[in-house]
PLY file of the C-alpha trace (Angstrom):
ply
format ascii 1.0
element vertex 87
property float x
property float y
property float z
element edge 86
property int vertex1
property int vertex2
end_header
26.72 110.88 109.36
28.08 107.89 107.45
25.93 105.47 109.48
22.75 107.13 108.16
23.93 107.25 104.54
22.17 104.07 103.42
18.91 105.15 105.03
19.09 108.56 103.35
19.94 107.03 99.97
17.02 104.61 100.22
14.67 107.50 101.01
15.96 109.44 97.99
15.39 106.40 95.77
11.84 105.96 97.14
11.08 109.62 96.47
12.34 109.32 92.89
10.19 106.20 92.36
7.10 107.94 93.76
7.64 110.96 91.51
8.16 108.73 88.48
4.88 106.94 89.18
3.14 110.31 89.44
4.52 111.30 86.02
3.28 108.04 84.54
-0.22 108.48 85.96
-0.48 112.17 85.10
1.00 111.56 81.65
-1.62 108.96 80.79
-4.39 111.35 81.87
-2.88 114.22 79.88
-2.66 112.13 76.72
-6.29 111.02 77.05
-7.41 114.64 77.30
-5.26 115.65 74.30
-2.98 117.83 76.41
-0.56 119.90 74.31
2.59 118.65 76.06
1.44 115.04 75.76
0.65 115.52 72.07
4.07 117.07 71.46
5.78 114.18 73.23
3.82 111.69 71.13
4.97 113.48 67.97
8.57 113.45 69.18
8.28 109.76 69.97
6.97 109.04 66.46
9.84 111.04 64.92
12.45 109.23 67.03
10.95 105.84 66.26
10.95 106.59 62.52
14.54 107.88 62.64
15.94 104.90 64.53
13.98 102.38 62.47
16.34 103.18 59.57
19.37 102.18 61.70
21.29 105.47 61.30
25.07 105.14 61.37
24.62 101.44 62.10
22.81 102.06 65.40
20.15 99.49 66.14
17.66 100.84 68.64
14.22 99.66 69.67
11.92 102.36 70.96
8.47 101.71 72.41
5.89 103.75 74.24
4.55 101.97 77.33
0.77 101.60 77.49
0.27 104.41 74.95
1.72 106.88 77.44
3.99 109.46 75.73
5.66 110.21 79.06
7.01 106.66 79.41
9.34 105.30 76.73
11.29 102.08 76.70
14.54 102.08 74.79
16.59 98.98 74.05
20.11 99.51 72.76
21.92 96.22 72.21
25.54 96.16 73.35
28.29 96.47 70.80
30.17 93.26 70.03
33.42 92.80 71.92
35.20 91.96 68.69
34.21 93.65 65.45
32.98 91.29 62.80
35.52 90.34 60.16
38.57 90.43 62.41
0 1
1 2
2 3
3 4
4 5
5 6
6 7
7 8
8 9
9 10
10 11
11 12
12 13
13 14
14 15
15 16
16 17
17 18
18 19
19 20
20 21
21 22
22 23
23 24
24 25
25 26
26 27
27 28
28 29
29 30
30 31
31 32
32 33
33 34
34 35
35 36
36 37
37 38
38 39
39 40
40 41
41 42
42 43
43 44
44 45
45 46
46 47
47 48
48 49
49 50
50 51
51 52
52 53
53 54
54 55
55 56
56 57
57 58
58 59
59 60
60 61
61 62
62 63
63 64
64 65
65 66
66 67
67 68
68 69
69 70
70 71
71 72
72 73
73 74
74 75
75 76
76 77
77 78
78 79
79 80
80 81
81 82
82 83
83 84
84 85
85 86
């Protein structure tokens, strides 16, 4: 079955992408209708954003909600320097 492996993996990836797009669409609708789950996710997002804005334990993290959709977050975590500063 090795010959079909790439085809099967591509189909799995397509299915994951389709499901992700469904979550994005449904999440936006849920937030607009003040759905409880969407509201909870928005609150969790706000808490996370507030927490990481203070750079806890030296962690710099940028957190954004895409298109006001609490089901889709973008997180940017810069890489650590290869050589610590001061060495």
